[in-house]
N, CA, C and O atoms as a Maestro MAE file, in Angstrom:
{
 s_m_m2io_version
 :::
 2.0.0
}

f_m_ct {
 s_m_title
 :::
 protein
 m_atom[248] {
  # First column is atom index #
  i_m_mmod_type
  r_m_x_coord
  r_m_y_coord
  r_m_z_coord
  i_m_residue_number
  s_m_chain_name
  s_m_pdb_residue_name
  s_m_pdb_atom_name
  i_m_atomic_number
  :::
  1 25 52.775 -55.793 -12.965 1 A "MET " " N  " 7
  2 3 52.287 -56.620 -12.780 1 A "MET " " CA " 6
  3 2 50.911 -56.907 -13.499 1 A "MET " " C  " 6
  4 15 50.189 -56.702 -12.524 1 A "MET " " O  " 8
  5 25 50.325 -57.127 -14.181 2 A "SER " " N  " 7
  6 3 49.273 -57.227 -14.699 2 A "SER " " CA " 6
  7 2 47.556 -57.202 -13.679 2 A "SER " " C  " 6
  8 15 47.257 -57.148 -12.486 2 A "SER " " O  " 8
  9 25 46.810 -57.276 -14.980 3 A "LEU " " N  " 7
  10 3 45.247 -56.240 -14.333 3 A "LEU " " CA " 6
  11 2 44.696 -57.379 -13.716 3 A "LEU " " C  " 6
  12 15 44.429 -58.371 -14.395 3 A "LEU " " O  " 8
  13 25 44.472 -57.342 -12.362 4 A "LYS " " N  " 7
  14 3 43.570 -58.870 -12.140 4 A "LYS " " CA " 6
  15 2 41.873 -58.812 -12.579 4 A "LYS " " C  " 6
  16 15 41.110 -57.899 -12.262 4 A "LYS " " O  " 8
  17 25 41.573 -59.825 -13.250 5 A "ASP " " N  " 7
  18 3 40.263 -59.336 -13.996 5 A "ASP " " CA " 6
  19 2 39.965 -60.608 -13.378 5 A "ASP " " C  " 6
  20 15 38.750 -60.457 -13.511 5 A "ASP " " O  " 8
  21 25 40.066 -61.886 -12.738 6 A "SER " " N  " 7
  22 3 39.381 -63.567 -12.581 6 A "SER " " CA " 6
  23 2 39.408 -63.285 -11.409 6 A "SER " " C  " 6
  24 15 40.367 -62.754 -10.850 6 A "SER " " O  " 8
  25 25 37.943 -63.733 -10.676 7 A "GLY " " N  " 7
  26 3 38.159 -63.998 -9.553 7 A "GLY " " CA " 6
  27 2 38.108 -65.898 -9.205 7 A "GLY " " C  " 6
  28 15 37.876 -66.578 -10.204 7 A "GLY " " O  " 8
  29 25 38.281 -66.543 -8.080 8 A "MET " " N  " 7
  30 3 38.291 -67.788 -7.898 8 A "MET " " CA " 6
  31 2 37.396 -67.845 -6.466 8 A "MET " " C  " 6
  32 15 37.501 -66.954 -5.624 8 A "MET " " O  " 8
  33 25 36.471 -69.050 -6.295 9 A "ARG " " N  " 7
  34 3 36.251 -69.574 -5.117 9 A "ARG " " CA " 6
  35 2 36.439 -71.240 -4.941 9 A "ARG " " C  " 6
  36 15 36.002 -72.309 -5.365 9 A "ARG " " O  " 8
  37 25 37.684 -70.504 -3.740 10 A "ILE " " N  " 7
  38 3 37.121 -72.277 -3.328 10 A "ILE " " CA " 6
  39 2 36.802 -72.543 -1.648 10 A "ILE " " C  " 6
  40 15 36.782 -71.662 -0.789 10 A "ILE " " O  " 8
  41 25 36.546 -74.093 -1.427 11 A "ARG " " N  " 7
  42 3 36.252 -73.989 0.109 11 A "ARG " " CA " 6
  43 2 37.474 -75.637 0.427 11 A "ARG " " C  " 6
  44 15 37.690 -76.818 0.157 11 A "ARG " " O  " 8
  45 25 37.912 -74.381 1.220 12 A "VAL " " N  " 7
  46 3 39.321 -76.029 1.949 12 A "VAL " " CA " 6
  47 2 38.571 -75.973 3.728 12 A "VAL " " C  " 6
  48 15 37.731 -75.095 3.926 12 A "VAL " " O  " 8
  49 25 38.817 -76.616 4.515 13 A "GLU " " N  " 7
  50 3 38.394 -76.801 5.955 13 A "GLU " " CA " 6
  51 2 39.345 -75.278 6.435 13 A "GLU " " C  " 6
  52 15 40.258 -74.515 6.121 13 A "GLU " " O  " 8
  53 25 38.137 -75.640 7.568 14 A "LYS " " N  " 7
  54 3 38.908 -74.087 8.073 14 A "LYS " " CA " 6
  55 2 40.547 -73.998 8.909 14 A "LYS " " C  " 6
  56 15 41.340 -73.056 8.941 14 A "LYS " " O  " 8
  57 25 40.628 -75.185 9.443 15 A "GLU " " N  " 7
  58 3 42.060 -75.592 10.248 15 A "GLU " " CA " 6
  59 2 42.776 -75.286 8.965 15 A "GLU " " C  " 6
  60 15 43.258 -74.154 8.993 15 A "GLU " " O  " 8
  61 25 43.023 -76.019 7.713 16 A "LEU " " N  " 7
  62 3 43.690 -75.131 6.840 16 A "LEU " " CA " 6
  63 2 43.770 -73.811 5.883 16 A "LEU " " C  " 6
  64 15 44.712 -73.528 5.143 16 A "LEU " " O  " 8
  65 25 42.686 -73.143 6.049 17 A "ARG " " N  " 7
  66 3 42.629 -71.890 5.867 17 A "ARG " " CA " 6
  67 2 43.261 -70.653 6.801 17 A "ARG " " C  " 6
  68 15 43.782 -69.631 6.355 17 A "ARG " " O  " 8
  69 25 43.057 -71.053 8.405 18 A "GLU " " N  " 7
  70 3 43.778 -70.366 9.378 18 A "GLU " " CA " 6
  71 2 44.944 -70.791 9.434 18 A "GLU " " C  " 6
  72 15 45.774 -69.999 9.879 18 A "GLU " " O  " 8
  73 25 45.351 -71.971 9.070 19 A "ALA " " N  " 7
  74 3 47.154 -72.312 9.420 19 A "ALA " " CA " 6
  75 2 48.059 -71.444 8.217 19 A "ALA " " C  " 6
  76 15 49.085 -70.782 8.376 19 A "ALA " " O  " 8
  77 25 47.264 -71.713 6.944 20 A "PHE " " N  " 7
  78 3 47.640 -71.027 5.673 20 A "PHE " " CA " 6
  79 2 47.347 -69.606 5.892 20 A "PHE " " C  " 6
  80 15 48.407 -68.989 5.786 20 A "PHE " " O  " 8
  81 25 46.248 -68.723 6.184 21 A "VAL " " N  " 7
  82 3 46.644 -67.652 6.707 21 A "VAL " " CA " 6
  83 2 47.991 -66.774 7.751 21 A "VAL " " C  " 6
  84 15 48.630 -65.729 7.629 21 A "VAL " " O  " 8
  85 25 47.924 -67.959 8.822 22 A "GLN " " N  " 7
  86 3 49.132 -67.728 9.916 22 A "GLN " " CA " 6
  87 2 50.442 -68.019 9.500 22 A "GLN " " C  " 6
  88 15 51.431 -67.659 10.138 22 A "GLN " " O  " 8
  89 25 50.503 -68.926 8.012 23 A "ALA " " N  " 7
  90 3 51.820 -68.467 7.869 23 A "ALA " " CA " 6
  91 2 51.706 -67.733 6.449 23 A "ALA " " C  " 6
  92 15 51.014 -66.893 7.025 23 A "ALA " " O  " 8
  93 25 51.726 -67.473 5.708 24 A "CYS " " N  " 7
  94 3 51.014 -66.005 4.992 24 A "CYS " " CA " 6
  95 2 51.966 -64.436 5.816 24 A "CYS " " C  " 6
  96 15 52.943 -63.835 5.370 24 A "CYS " " O  " 8
  97 25 51.109 -64.167 7.228 25 A "ARG " " N  " 7
  98 3 51.321 -63.454 8.192 25 A "ARG " " CA " 6
  99 2 52.851 -63.505 8.566 25 A "ARG " " C  " 6
  100 15 53.709 -62.623 8.518 25 A "ARG " " O  " 8
  101 25 52.908 -64.718 8.925 26 A "ALA " " N  " 7
  102 3 54.659 -64.522 9.501 26 A "ALA " " CA " 6
  103 2 55.494 -64.419 8.747 26 A "ALA " " C  " 6
  104 15 56.632 -64.278 9.197 26 A "ALA " " O  " 8
  105 25 55.318 -64.442 7.494 27 A "GLN " " N  " 7
  106 3 56.186 -63.854 5.892 27 A "GLN " " CA " 6
  107 2 56.023 -62.850 5.837 27 A "GLN " " C  " 6
  108 15 56.866 -62.102 5.341 27 A "GLN " " O  " 8
  109 25 54.811 -62.394 6.353 28 A "ASP " " N  " 7
  110 3 54.259 -60.559 5.888 28 A "ASP " " CA " 6
  111 2 54.195 -60.358 3.934 28 A "ASP " " C  " 6
  112 15 54.685 -59.641 3.061 28 A "ASP " " O  " 8
  113 25 52.826 -62.045 4.139 29 A "ARG " " N  " 7
  114 3 52.856 -61.786 2.792 29 A "ARG " " CA " 6
  115 2 51.071 -61.826 2.145 29 A "ARG " " C  " 6
  116 15 50.234 -62.509 2.735 29 A "ARG " " O  " 8
  117 25 50.806 -61.227 1.236 30 A "HIS " " N  " 7
  118 3 49.071 -61.700 1.532 30 A "HIS " " CA " 6
  119 2 49.158 -63.204 1.093 30 A "HIS " " C  " 6
  120 15 50.162 -63.780 0.675 30 A "HIS " " O  " 8
  121 25 47.446 -63.911 1.336 31 A "ALA " " N  " 7
  122 3 47.853 -64.671 1.624 31 A "ALA " " CA " 6
  123 2 47.233 -65.059 -0.576 31 A "ALA " " C  " 6
  124 15 47.776 -66.048 -1.067 31 A "ALA " " O  " 8
  125 25 46.426 -64.409 -1.342 32 A "SER " " N  " 7
  126 3 46.587 -64.332 -2.701 32 A "SER " " CA " 6
  127 2 47.611 -64.358 -3.266 32 A "SER " " C  " 6
  128 15 47.782 -65.290 -4.052 32 A "SER " " O  " 8
  129 25 48.894 -63.157 -3.052 33 A "ASP " " N  " 7
  130 3 50.138 -63.121 -3.547 33 A "ASP " " CA " 6
  131 2 50.052 -65.212 -3.560 33 A "ASP " " C  " 6
  132 15 49.705 -65.914 -4.510 33 A "ASP " " O  " 8
  133 25 50.526 -65.694 -2.101 34 A "VAL " " N  " 7
  134 3 51.352 -66.344 -2.095 34 A "VAL " " CA " 6
  135 2 50.109 -67.888 -2.930 34 A "VAL " " C  " 6
  136 15 50.526 -68.999 -2.601 34 A "VAL " " O  " 8
  137 25 49.204 -67.921 -3.571 35 A "LEU " " N  " 7
  138 3 48.145 -68.662 -4.189 35 A "LEU " " CA " 6
  139 2 48.306 -68.644 -5.672 35 A "LEU " " C  " 6
  140 15 48.221 -69.657 -6.366 35 A "LEU " " O  " 8
  141 25 48.523 -67.538 -6.089 36 A "ARG " " N  " 7
  142 3 48.678 -66.337 -6.958 36 A "ARG " " CA " 6
  143 2 50.093 -67.190 -7.529 36 A "ARG " " C  " 6
  144 15 50.025 -67.939 -8.504 36 A "ARG " " O  " 8
  145 25 51.060 -67.009 -6.950 37 A "ASP " " N  " 7
  146 3 52.592 -67.425 -6.951 37 A "ASP " " CA " 6
  147 2 52.586 -68.739 -7.566 37 A "ASP " " C  " 6
  148 15 52.913 -68.978 -8.729 37 A "ASP " " O  " 8
  149 25 52.007 -69.952 -6.298 38 A "PHE " " N  " 7
  150 3 51.629 -71.002 -6.417 38 A "PHE " " CA " 6
  151 2 51.481 -71.613 -7.832 38 A "PHE " " C  " 6
  152 15 52.219 -72.388 -8.441 38 A "PHE " " O  " 8
  153 25 49.889 -70.828 -8.294 39 A "MET " " N  " 7
  154 3 49.153 -71.185 -9.210 39 A "MET " " CA " 6
  155 2 50.890 -70.934 -10.531 39 A "MET " " C  " 6
  156 15 51.421 -71.982 -10.899 39 A "MET " " O  " 8
  157 25 51.395 -69.819 -10.948 40 A "ARG " " N  " 7
  158 3 52.471 -69.709 -11.632 40 A "ARG " " CA " 6
  159 2 52.981 -70.934 -11.684 40 A "ARG " " C  " 6
  160 15 52.802 -71.792 -12.547 40 A "ARG " " O  " 8
  161 25 53.856 -70.990 -10.373 41 A "THR " " N  " 7
  162 3 54.929 -71.756 -10.896 41 A "THR " " CA " 6
  163 2 54.284 -73.412 -11.120 41 A "THR " " C  " 6
  164 15 55.033 -74.126 -11.786 41 A "THR " " O  " 8
  165 25 53.025 -74.053 -10.649 42 A "PHE " " N  " 7
  166 3 52.120 -75.340 -10.639 42 A "PHE " " CA " 6
  167 2 51.884 -75.235 -13.044 42 A "PHE " " C  " 6
  168 15 51.814 -76.033 -13.978 42 A "PHE " " O  " 8
  169 25 51.870 -73.875 -12.851 43 A "THR " " N  " 7
  170 3 51.162 -73.244 -14.543 43 A "THR " " CA " 6
  171 2 52.181 -73.986 -14.972 43 A "THR " " C  " 6
  172 15 51.999 -75.168 -15.265 43 A "THR " " O  " 8
  173 25 53.543 -73.324 -15.079 44 A "GLU " " N  " 7
  174 3 54.789 -73.178 -16.142 44 A "GLU " " CA " 6
  175 2 55.267 -74.595 -15.559 44 A "GLU " " C  " 6
  176 15 55.419 -75.259 -16.584 44 A "GLU " " O  " 8
  177 25 55.574 -75.385 -14.512 45 A "LYS " " N  " 7
  178 3 56.030 -76.673 -14.627 45 A "LYS " " CA " 6
  179 2 55.238 -77.567 -15.257 45 A "LYS " " C  " 6
  180 15 55.732 -78.404 -16.012 45 A "LYS " " O  " 8
  181 25 53.764 -77.489 -14.998 46 A "GLN " " N  " 7
  182 3 52.829 -78.547 -15.825 46 A "GLN " " CA " 6
  183 2 53.426 -77.931 -17.660 46 A "GLN " " C  " 6
  184 15 54.088 -78.818 -18.199 46 A "GLN " " O  " 8
  185 25 53.370 -77.480 -17.972 47 A "LEU " " N  " 7
  186 3 53.277 -76.713 -19.200 47 A "LEU " " CA " 6
  187 2 55.169 -77.476 -20.159 47 A "LEU " " C  " 6
  188 15 55.477 -77.760 -21.316 47 A "LEU " " O  " 8
  189 25 55.849 -77.492 -18.894 48 A "GLN " " N  " 7
  190 3 57.729 -77.427 -18.957 48 A "GLN " " CA " 6
  191 2 57.651 -79.325 -19.031 48 A "GLN " " C  " 6
  192 15 58.318 -80.081 -19.739 48 A "GLN " " O  " 8
  193 25 56.722 -79.607 -18.152 49 A "GLY " " N  " 7
  194 3 56.776 -81.684 -18.269 49 A "GLY " " CA " 6
  195 2 55.700 -81.317 -19.726 49 A "GLY " " C  " 6
  196 15 56.450 -81.265 -20.701 49 A "GLY " " O  " 8
  197 25 54.571 -81.116 -20.056 50 A "GLN " " N  " 7
  198 3 54.607 -81.172 -21.880 50 A "GLN " " CA " 6
  199 2 55.329 -80.926 -22.404 50 A "GLN " " C  " 6
  200 15 55.499 -81.628 -23.402 50 A "GLN " " O  " 8
  201 25 56.018 -80.116 -22.243 51 A "ALA " " N  " 7
  202 3 57.180 -79.620 -23.481 51 A "ALA " " CA " 6
  203 2 57.719 -80.807 -23.445 51 A "ALA " " C  " 6
  204 15 57.635 -81.488 -24.467 51 A "ALA " " O  " 8
  205 25 58.426 -81.369 -22.225 52 A "ASP " " N  " 7
  206 3 59.668 -82.302 -22.419 52 A "ASP " " CA " 6
  207 2 58.941 -83.463 -23.050 52 A "ASP " " C  " 6
  208 15 59.271 -84.107 -24.046 52 A "ASP " " O  " 8
  209 25 58.105 -83.573 -22.433 53 A "LEU " " N  " 7
  210 3 57.215 -85.060 -23.397 53 A "LEU " " CA " 6
  211 2 57.704 -84.925 -25.103 53 A "LEU " " C  " 6
  212 15 58.604 -85.535 -25.682 53 A "LEU " " O  " 8
  213 25 56.989 -84.152 -25.502 54 A "PHE " " N  " 7
  214 3 57.401 -84.047 -26.964 54 A "PHE " " CA " 6
  215 2 58.708 -83.577 -27.351 54 A "PHE " " C  " 6
  216 15 59.048 -83.398 -28.520 54 A "PHE " " O  " 8
  217 25 59.232 -83.437 -26.616 55 A "ALA " " N  " 7
  218 3 60.984 -83.018 -26.737 55 A "ALA " " CA " 6
  219 2 61.610 -84.444 -26.763 55 A "ALA " " C  " 6
  220 15 62.552 -84.574 -27.545 55 A "ALA " " O  " 8
  221 25 61.312 -85.324 -26.177 56 A "GLY " " N  " 7
  222 3 61.496 -86.961 -25.698 56 A "GLY " " CA " 6
  223 2 61.202 -87.460 -26.794 56 A "GLY " " C  " 6
  224 15 62.073 -88.229 -27.201 56 A "GLY " " O  " 8
  225 25 59.569 -87.246 -28.029 57 A "SER " " N  " 7
  226 3 59.420 -88.466 -28.697 57 A "SER " " CA " 6
  227 2 59.667 -87.959 -29.726 57 A "SER " " C  " 6
  228 15 59.245 -88.606 -30.685 57 A "SER " " O  " 8
  229 25 60.421 -86.635 -30.076 58 A "LYS " " N  " 7
  230 3 60.455 -86.437 -31.500 58 A "LYS " " CA " 6
  231 2 61.720 -87.043 -32.271 58 A "LYS " " C  " 6
  232 15 61.879 -87.020 -33.491 58 A "LYS " " O  " 8
  233 25 62.848 -87.751 -31.038 59 A "GLY " " N  " 7
  234 3 63.711 -89.108 -31.571 59 A "GLY " " CA " 6
  235 2 63.512 -90.386 -31.796 59 A "GLY " " C  " 6
  236 15 64.414 -91.110 -32.217 59 A "GLY " " O  " 8
  237 25 62.481 -90.749 -31.579 60 A "LYS " " N  " 7
  238 3 61.997 -91.933 -31.249 60 A "LYS " " CA " 6
  239 2 60.924 -92.231 -32.221 60 A "LYS " " C  " 6
  240 15 60.651 -93.428 -32.312 60 A "LYS " " O  " 8
  241 25 60.048 -91.169 -33.197 61 A "GLN " " N  " 7
  242 3 59.574 -91.587 -34.036 61 A "GLN " " CA " 6
  243 2 60.252 -92.528 -35.242 61 A "GLN " " C  " 6
  244 15 61.467 -92.479 -35.431 61 A "GLN " " O  " 8
  245 25 59.397 -93.376 -36.035 62 A "LYS " " N  " 7
  246 3 60.197 -93.829 -37.224 62 A "LYS " " CA " 6
  247 2 59.378 -93.942 -38.363 62 A "LYS " " C  " 6
  248 15 59.860 -94.303 -39.437 62 A "LYS " " O  " 8
  :::
 }
 m_bond[247] {
  # First column is bond index #
  i_m_from
  i_m_to
  i_m_order
  :::
  1 1 2 1
  2 2 3 1
  3 3 4 2
  4 3 5 1
  5 5 6 1
  6 6 7 1
  7 7 8 2
  8 7 9 1
  9 9 10 1
  10 10 11 1
  11 11 12 2
  12 11 13 1
  13 13 14 1
  14 14 15 1
  15 15 16 2
  16 15 17 1
  17 17 18 1
  18 18 19 1
  19 19 20 2
  20 19 21 1
  21 21 22 1
  22 22 23 1
  23 23 24 2
  24 23 25 1
  25 25 26 1
  26 26 27 1
  27 27 28 2
  28 27 29 1
  29 29 30 1
  30 30 31 1
  31 31 32 2
  32 31 33 1
  33 33 34 1
  34 34 35 1
  35 35 36 2
  36 35 37 1
  37 37 38 1
  38 38 39 1
  39 39 40 2
  40 39 41 1
  41 41 42 1
  42 42 43 1
  43 43 44 2
  44 43 45 1
  45 45 46 1
  46 46 47 1
  47 47 48 2
  48 47 49 1
  49 49 50 1
  50 50 51 1
  51 51 52 2
  52 51 53 1
  53 53 54 1
  54 54 55 1
  55 55 56 2
  56 55 57 1
  57 57 58 1
  58 58 59 1
  59 59 60 2
  60 59 61 1
  61 61 62 1
  62 62 63 1
  63 63 64 2
  64 63 65 1
  65 65 66 1
  66 66 67 1
  67 67 68 2
  68 67 69 1
  69 69 70 1
  70 70 71 1
  71 71 72 2
  72 71 73 1
  73 73 74 1
  74 74 75 1
  75 75 76 2
  76 75 77 1
  77 77 78 1
  78 78 79 1
  79 79 80 2
  80 79 81 1
  81 81 82 1
  82 82 83 1
  83 83 84 2
  84 83 85 1
  85 85 86 1
  86 86 87 1
  87 87 88 2
  88 87 89 1
  89 89 90 1
  90 90 91 1
  91 91 92 2
  92 91 93 1
  93 93 94 1
  94 94 95 1
  95 95 96 2
  96 95 97 1
  97 97 98 1
  98 98 99 1
  99 99 100 2
  100 99 101 1
  101 101 102 1
  102 102 103 1
  103 103 104 2
  104 103 105 1
  105 105 106 1
  106 106 107 1
  107 107 108 2
  108 107 109 1
  109 109 110 1
  110 110 111 1
  111 111 112 2
  112 111 113 1
  113 113 114 1
  114 114 115 1
  115 115 116 2
  116 115 117 1
  117 117 118 1
  118 118 119 1
  119 119 120 2
  120 119 121 1
  121 121 122 1
  122 122 123 1
  123 123 124 2
  124 123 125 1
  125 125 126 1
  126 126 127 1
  127 127 128 2
  128 127 129 1
  129 129 130 1
  130 130 131 1
  131 131 132 2
  132 131 133 1
  133 133 134 1
  134 134 135 1
  135 135 136 2
  136 135 137 1
  137 137 138 1
  138 138 139 1
  139 139 140 2
  140 139 141 1
  141 141 142 1
  142 142 143 1
  143 143 144 2
  144 143 145 1
  145 145 146 1
  146 146 147 1
  147 147 148 2
  148 147 149 1
  149 149 150 1
  150 150 151 1
  151 151 152 2
  152 151 153 1
  153 153 154 1
  154 154 155 1
  155 155 156 2
  156 155 157 1
  157 157 158 1
  158 158 159 1
  159 159 160 2
  160 159 161 1
  161 161 162 1
  162 162 163 1
  163 163 164 2
  164 163 165 1
  165 165 166 1
  166 166 167 1
  167 167 168 2
  168 167 169 1
  169 169 170 1
  170 170 171 1
  171 171 172 2
  172 171 173 1
  173 173 174 1
  174 174 175 1
  175 175 176 2
  176 175 177 1
  177 177 178 1
  178 178 179 1
  179 179 180 2
  180 179 181 1
  181 181 182 1
  182 182 183 1
  183 183 184 2
  184 183 185 1
  185 185 186 1
  186 186 187 1
  187 187 188 2
  188 187 189 1
  189 189 190 1
  190 190 191 1
  191 191 192 2
  192 191 193 1
  193 193 194 1
  194 194 195 1
  195 195 196 2
  196 195 197 1
  197 197 198 1
  198 198 199 1
  199 199 200 2
  200 199 201 1
  201 201 202 1
  202 202 203 1
  203 203 204 2
  204 203 205 1
  205 205 206 1
  206 206 207 1
  207 207 208 2
  208 207 209 1
  209 209 210 1
  210 210 211 1
  211 211 212 2
  212 211 213 1
  213 213 214 1
  214 214 215 1
  215 215 216 2
  216 215 217 1
  217 217 218 1
  218 218 219 1
  219 219 220 2
  220 219 221 1
  221 221 222 1
  222 222 223 1
  223 223 224 2
  224 223 225 1
  225 225 226 1
  226 226 227 1
  227 227 228 2
  228 227 229 1
  229 229 230 1
  230 230 231 1
  231 231 232 2
  232 231 233 1
  233 233 234 1
  234 234 235 1
  235 235 236 2
  236 235 237 1
  237 237 238 1
  238 238 239 1
  239 239 240 2
  240 239 241 1
  241 241 242 1
  242 242 243 1
  243 243 244 2
  244 243 245 1
  245 245 246 1
  246 246 247 1
  247 247 248 2
  :::
 }
}
């Protein structure tokens, strides 16, 4: 895994944070690892969606 050299601070409701931390503990995972996984997956899906959008328009040009 690469060096982590950037931070992010977010504000969420206390109940949401507590539920998230408990869910992570139940899976024996660190909250930061779960958030990084989510960010990677979300980013990949967004990039793929953009690629699909452009791929679909190639044949439609006049």
